[in-house]
C-alpha positions in Angstrom: 105.9 65.4 73.2 109.7 65.9 73.6 110.7 69.1 75.3 113.9 71.0 75.8 114.4 72.8 79.1 116.5 75.9 79.2 118.0 76.4 82.6 118.2 79.9 84.0 119.9 81.2 87.2 117.8 81.7 90.3 118.0 85.0 92.1 118.7 84.8 95.9 115.5 86.8 96.7 112.1 85.3 95.9 110.4 88.5 94.8 111.7 88.3 91.2 112.4 84.7 90.3 114.1 83.8 87.0 111.8 81.7 84.8 112.3 78.1 83.9 111.8 78.0 80.1 110.6 75.0 78.2 110.7 74.9 74.4 108.4 72.3 72.7 109.0 70.7 69.4 105.8 72.3 68.0 107.3 75.8 68.6 105.5 76.5 71.9 107.6 78.3 74.5 106.5 78.2 78.2 108.1 80.4 80.9 107.3 79.5 84.5 107.8 81.6 87.6 107.4 80.1 91.0 107.2 81.1 94.7 106.0 78.8 97.5 102.8 77.1 96.3 102.1 79.4 93.3 103.3 79.2 89.7 102.8 81.9 87.0 103.1 80.4 83.5 103.4 82.5 80.3 102.8 80.4 77.2 103.6 81.5 73.6 101.3 79.4 71.4 101.9 79.3 67.6 99.0 78.9 65.2 97.5 75.4 65.3 98.7 74.6 68.8 96.4 72.2 70.7 96.6 72.0 74.5 95.3 68.5 75.3 92.7 68.1 78.0 94.1 68.0 81.6 92.6 67.9 85.1 95.3 69.5 87.3 95.3 68.9 91.0 95.8 72.6 91.5 93.4 75.5 90.9 94.1 77.4 87.7 93.3 80.9 86.6 94.1 82.3 83.2 93.8 85.2 80.7 94.8 85.6 77.1 97.2 88.5 76.7 97.6 88.5 73.0 95.8 86.7 70.2 92.9 84.3 70.5 92.2 80.9 72.1 89.3 78.5 71.8 89.0 77.1 75.3 86.9 74.5 77.2 86.8 74.5 81.0 84.6 71.7 82.5 81.6 71.6 80.2 81.8 75.3 79.1 83.4 76.4 75.9 84.4 80.0 75.0 86.7 81.9 72.5 89.0 83.9 74.7 90.2 87.3 73.4 92.9 89.5 75.0 92.0 90.8 78.5 88.3 90.5 78.0 87.7 87.6 80.3 89.3 85.3 82.9 88.8 81.6 83.5 88.8 80.2 87.0 89.0 76.4 87.3 89.0 74.6 90.7 91.3 71.6 91.2 90.3 68.6 89.1 88.5 70.6 86.5 89.2 69.5 82.9 90.8 72.2 80.7 91.7 72.1 77.0 92.4 74.7 74.4 93.4 75.4 70.8 94.9 78.3 68.9 92.8 78.2 65.7 93.8 81.6 64.6 96.6 82.6 62.2 98.6 84.5 64.8 100.6 83.6 67.9 98.6 83.6 71.2 100.1 84.6 74.5 98.4 82.9 77.5 99.0 83.8 81.1 98.0 81.2 83.8 98.3 81.1 87.6 98.4 77.7 89.2 98.0 77.4 92.9 97.6 74.7 95.5 98.2 75.6 99.2 97.1 73.6 102.2 94.1 75.0 103.9 92.9 77.1 101.0 89.7 76.5 99.0 89.3 77.5 95.3 85.6 77.6 94.4 84.7 78.3 90.8 82.4 81.1 89.5 79.3 80.1 87.7 80.3 79.1 84.2 84.0 79.3 85.1 84.6 82.5 83.1 84.7 86.1 84.6 84.0 89.4 82.8 85.2 92.7 84.2 83.3 94.1 87.1 84.6 97.7 87.0 86.9 100.0 85.1 88.0 103.3 86.7 90.8 105.7 87.5 93.1 104.7 90.4 96.1 106.8 91.6 96.5 108.2 88.0 96.1 104.8 86.3 93.3 103.3 84.3 92.4 100.0 86.0 90.0 97.1 85.3 89.0 94.5 87.8 87.9 90.9 87.7 86.6 89.2 90.9 86.0 85.7 92.1 85.5 84.3 95.6 89.2 83.7 96.4 91.1 85.9 93.9 90.9 89.4 92.4 92.7 90.5 89.2 93.5 94.1 88.3 94.8 95.2 84.9 96.6 98.6 85.3 97.9 101.0 82.7 100.9 102.9 84.2 101.4 106.1 82.1 104.8 107.4 81.3 106.1 109.0 84.5 103.3 107.4 86.6 103.7 105.3 89.7 102.0 103.2 92.3 103.2 104.6 95.6 105.2 102.3 97.9 102.8 100.6 100.4 102.0 97.3 102.1 98.9 95.3 103.0 97.8 91.9 104.4 96.9 90.5 101.0 99.3 88.4 98.9 100.0 90.1 95.6 101.5 88.7 92.4 102.0 90.6 89.1 103.1 90.2 85.5 104.1 92.9 83.0 101.8 92.7 79.9 103.2 95.5 77.8 106.0 98.0 77.9 108.3 98.0 80.9 108.3 99.4 84.4 110.3 99.3 87.7 108.9 97.1 90.4 110.2 97.3 94.0 109.5 94.7 96.7 111.0 95.4 100.1 114.5 96.8 99.3 114.8 95.1 95.9 114.0 96.8 92.6 113.8 95.1 89.2 112.7 96.2 85.7 109.9 94.1 84.4 109.2 93.5 80.7 106.5 91.5 79.0 106.1 88.3 80.9 108.3 89.3 83.8 106.7 88.4 87.1 107.0 89.5 90.8 105.7 87.8 94.0 104.8 89.8 97.1 103.9 88.1 100.3 101.5 89.7 102.9 103.0 92.7 104.6 106.0 92.9 102.2 106.3 96.6 101.1 106.1 97.2 97.3 105.5 99.9 94.7 105.9 100.5 91.0 107.1 103.3 88.7 107.2 103.8 85.0 110.2 106.2 84.2 109.7 105.7 80.4 107.7 107.8 78.0 105.7 104.7 76.8 102.7 103.4 78.7 103.3 100.1 80.7 100.6 97.6 81.3 100.5 95.1 84.2 98.3 92.4 85.6 98.1 92.4 89.4 96.6 89.5 91.4 95.3 89.7 95.0 94.7 86.7 97.2 92.3 87.1 98.9 90.5 89.9 97.0 91.6 93.4 98.3 89.6 96.1 96.5 86.1 94.6 96.2 83.8 92.6 98.5 83.7 88.9 97.8 80.4 88.0 96.1 77.8 86.7 98.4 76.3 83.3 97.5 72.7 82.6 98.0 72.0 80.3 101.0 71.4 76.7 100.0 
């Protein structure tokens, strides 16, 4: 398929990279954000879009943000609806999908391949939420696999995540609304699809100075808030 690449300027600091945008002839638009060995990809899929089967060399994690997607990971098929489940595919796992609905689907994926890391898959490849609760004034929902934890957070108008740091890598994408994200001494307003990267021990925080609620997906590698599931001894 012929594609058209739209070049965008790259910021000097790696925390808030500008996306590389690819426009496909079938109307699909893909925005890619990268830092080190991780890519965050936001795909806008028109009705009827088919994503042909691939077996990427990297691990891939994904969530539908808006719309609906019929998906097959390995030998498991599932209809994915917004923010209800997450797929986790280790390197070399076949992945295919189709938007069979009448509306545009927005798919967020994380692709990662770093030397020395392992990316085991959960049973059945798909994760459901393990917990929803209040956290520093936000409504949050968690998904957990052996090597990665995802947290959807609603930041109310006037709400904030206090500035802090930790030993876990953190990556995040704005799902709805807009909010101010700060990493180290750099602040940037994130809107839908906008992504930040925070390496271990880099200070960071978020604030929503607007009246409207903002929604974000925050990714922790390795998991931060929950114990990694224990596998039965073989």
